[in-house]
N, C-alpha and C positions, 0 to 999 in steps of 0.2 A: 171258959164257961160263958155262955151268952146271957145277956140280960133279957128280961121279958120283952122289952121294946124292940130289940134286934130280932128276936124270934118272930114277932108280929110282922115286921118289915119283910123278912124272907118269905113268910107265907103268903103275903100279898103278891110278891113278884112271881112266886111259883103259880099262883092263880092266873095272873095276867099272861104268863107264857103259855099255859094250857089253853087259853082263849084265842090266841093268835092263829090266823089261817095262812098257809103258804100261798104265794102268788105264782101261778103257773107261768112258764116260759119267760121268767124275768131275765135270765141271761140272754135268751135269743132276741128278746125285744131290745135289750141294751145293745146287743150286737148290731141288730138292724138299724137302730137309731144312729149308732155311730157310723155305719155305712152311708146312711142318708146324709149325715153332717159332712162326712168326707167327700161325698159326691158333689155336694153343694159348694164345698170350698174349691174342688177341682174345677167346676164349672165356672165359679166366679173368677178363679185364676185364669182359666182359658179365655173367658171374655175379656178380662183385663189385658191378657197378652195380645188378643186380637185388636183391642182398641189401641194398644201401643204400636202395633204393626201398621194399622191404618194411619196413625199419626206420623209414624216414620215415613210412610209413603207420601202422605198429603203435605207434610211440612216442607220437605224440600221443594215440592211443586210450587208452593206459595212463595217461598223465598227466592227461588231461581227463576220464576217466570219473568220474562223481560217486561219492562214497564210499557204500558200502552203508549204508542208514539204520540208525541205532542203535536197536535196539528197546528200548522202555522196559521196565524190570522190572515184570512183572505179579505181584502177590501171589497166592498160592494162594487160590482161593475159600474163603470161610468161611461157615458158616451164620449167617443173621440171628438174633440172639437178642433175644427180647422180654422186657423186664424183667419179672420176677414181682412182682406187688404184694405188699405186706406183709399177711399174714393174721393178723388179731387173733383172740384165743380167743373161743370161743362163751361168752356169759354163763351162769353157773351157775344153780341152782335159785333163789337168793335175789336174782335180778336186780331184782325189784320193790321192794326195800327202799331203792334209791337211784336217782337219775336214770341212765338208760341212755345211756352216751356213745356218740357216733358219730364217725368221722373228721372232722377239721376243727373240732372244738370244739362240735359241735351235740349235741342230745340228742333222744331220742324223747319227744314230749309226749302221745301218746295211741295207742291201738290198738283196733280194733273189727272187727266183721264187717259185710260188705255193701260194695258198690262204693265210691262217693265218700262216702256217708253211713256212719258207723260205728255202725250200729244193732245191736241185740241186746246181747250181753255184751261187755265189753272192760275196758281200763284207762285211766286218766287221770292224768297227772303232777300231784300236789299239790305245788306249789312251796313252799307255806308250811311243809310237813313234810319235803319232799325225798324223797317216795316215791310209789308209784303206788296209786291207790284203785280198786277194782273198780267197774264201772258196769254196770247191767243194767236192761233194760225200756224204754229210750228208742229211738226210731227213728233218731235222729241225735245224735251227740256231737262238739263241735268245741272242744277246748281252745285258749285263747289263747296266742299264742307267747310272751308275757311276762305277769307278774302272776298273779292267782289266779282268773281267771274262766273258765267253760266254758259254751258255748252249747249248748242242749238242744232237741231237737224231739220231741214227744209226739203220736202219732196221735189221742189223746183230746183234744188241744187244738189243733185246726186253726186256722191263721191267727195262731198265737202263736209267740213264741221265749222260751225260758227261759234266764236267766243265773244259773248257780250260782257263788257266791263261796266258795271253800274256806276262805278266812281268816275270813270272817264266818259260815260254816256256815249259809248261807241260799240259797234259790233264788227269784228273782223272774221273773214271766212278763209279757211285753210283747205288747200287741196290735199286729200288723204288717199284717194282711191277708194276701192270697195272695202267697207268694213262690215263686220257681222255683230249681231246682238247689240248690247248697248255700251257706249263708252263708260268709263269709270274713272273717277277722280282719285288721285292719291290722297292719303289722309291729310297731308298739309295743304291740299287744294292748289298745288303748283304745276302738276303734270296730269295729262289726260291720257288714259290707257285705251288703245284701240286693238281689236282683233282683226287684222287685215287678211283678206283672202280673195285675191282675184283669180278668175278661172285659169287653170294651167299653171298657176304659181303656188309655191308652197305657203302654208300658213305662216304669218309674220306677226311678230310682236311690234306694235306701234305705239310710240311714246311721243306725244305732242307736248312740247315745253314752250309755252307762249312768252316766257321771260325774254324780253328784248327781241321778240319776233311777232309783234302784233301787226306788223306790215304783211304778214302772210308768208314770209320767206324764211327758210332755213330752220323751222321750228320742229319738224317731224323727223324722228329717227325710227327706223324699222330694222327688225332682226329676224332672219328666217329660223324656223324651228323644224327639225327633222322629225315628222310625225310618223315615219316608219319605226323610228327608235323610240320616240315618246308617243306612244300610240293612244289616240283618243277618238272615240266615236260618241255621237249622241250628246248634245249640249256642250260643245267644245268652244270655249272662250277664255280669255285671260282675265285674271283678277289680281288685285294687289295684296301683299301681306300687310300686317299691321304697321310695320315700320317703314313701309314704302320703298324699301331697297330692292325687293324681289317681286316678281309676278308669278302667278300660279296657273298651271294648266292640268286639267283632269286627266287621269290615266285609266283607260278601260281595262277591266280584268281579263286576262287571257283565259281562254277555255270556257268561260261562263256563257250562258245562253244570252243572246242579244235579240230582244223582241222589239217589234215596232210599237207594241202596246204598253211597254213598260220601260223605265229607265234602265240603262245598261249598267251592270255591276261595275264598281270601281275597285282598283287595287291600291289607289293612293293618288297623290298629286305630285307633279314635277315642278320644282321652282327654278326660276331663271333670274340672272341679274337684270335689273331694269336699266342699267347703264350700258351694257354691251350685249345682252341676250345670251350670255354664257350660262350653261346648266350649272346649277349650284348644289342642289340636294334634292332627295326624294323624301316625302312624308306619307307614311302608310295609313291614310285615313280613308274610310269607306264611303266617300261622298264628295260633293261639290261645296266648297265654301262660296258664300255669296259675295263676299268682298273683304276689305281690310278690317271692318269691325267685327267680322265673324271670329277673329283670332283674339284670344285673351291677351291683355297687355304683357303678361309674363310669358306668353307663348306656350303655355302648358295645355290649353284647351282650345278647340275650335268647334264651331257649329257648322255642320254640313247638311245638304240635302242628301239623304241616303237613297238607296234604290226604292224603298217604299215609304219612308217617313223622315222628317228632319231629325237629326241626331246631335247629341253632345259627345265629343270624342276627345280622348287624350292623345295628344300629338306624339308622344314618345313611342308608343306601340300601336296606336290605333284602336285601343279599347273603347268600346261604346260605354259611356257613363249612363246615359238615359236617353229617352226620346223626348222631343220638345213640340210644342204647338206650332212653331213657325221656324222655317229655315233661314229667313231674312231677319236674323237677330243680331244685335249689337252688344258687345261687352262694354258696359259702362266702366266697370272695374274688374279685377280678377274674379270677384265673387258676385257680381250683379249683371243681369242680362236685361236688356230692353228690347221688347218685341211687340208686334201688333197682334192682338187676338184675331184668329182666322174666322171667327163667327160673330154673330150678333151685331152690336154696334161697332165692333172692331176697335175697341179701346186699346190705347198703349198700356203696356204692363211692365212694371219693374219687378223682377223675380230673382231668386237665388238659384244656384245651380241644381237644387233638388226640385225645382219647379214650383216652389211656394211663392205665391203672388204676394208682393209686399205693398205695392202702390198701383192704382189704376187711374188712368187719365182719359176721360172721354175727349172726343174731338168735336170741333163745331160741326153743326149739321152739313154745312157746305163741303166738308172734307171726308165725310163718312164713307162715300162711295168712290173715292179717289185714291190713286197710287200716291204715296207720301214718302219723301226722303227726309232723313234726319242726320244730325251731326252734333258733335260736342258744342255746347253753348259758349 
């Protein structure tokens, strides 16, 4: 049995229930809302998967890309500096009172006018007095590199060579016959080399040894050379080797063009004994050595006048090392060359085999336009 309070509560609930209105399509709305929520979740999931896929592609690219190459530091370009050679002072007016020193410890032994012959007026070093003596009137003057002898040529004495001895104050003339080009002293200044060639006779090596023969008798030895076998054309004359034991004759290249307007090509030089004229060896260098100083002391290099220009050449196989400014160059040591510049004031230059000038020595004004001979001091 219900109490009056419980009955009043039930009546109130029934009144509220009769006042409530049903909501149309509640289930359909719920379904649609659920679909929208599921669609949003799927879109979000797809977007997340796409981001993951992009990251999966992009991340390996970033990790595996090679590092940018490190560019080496490049120094700022600088101008190439050619070392300036040491310039020695020009000798003063009293230069002839003492031996004229040159770079490398060499000295001027003579100076005169005219091509290879120093004809006319000039000076010769008198080693006995340590000063220069004036020379005049001879067609050729060739001072020895050592000692006190000077070779002389006089147009009034054809077929003869004079030897002036400054220590003995006398000149002796030797009958030699016809000789070609210029005589050449051995490096020790004791023997004079001549290229003898009389008409109808073979070319001969002439060696004048004045020791004990200053009376003009018995001082000249001569040796014939078979020029058919040892073929030479164009500037054919004998020169000394560095040690003075052999003499050198140029050898014309076979089969090459021989022009009157250009030097003939060379296949090398033939060497002969200075004592008996016997052929000794062949050296395949493409040019003409000027004399004994053209050979390096160790025999490894030689300076030659090539067909077109002066050359520094290896004696072992004839390989050309480089061109040079002058063919009449002297090896002071195995790695130092002394030569006269062929232009300007024609200073003497000490250079290394690469051609780099180390020291430059001007000449007195009186010698600038003259042929100059040099020798070790």
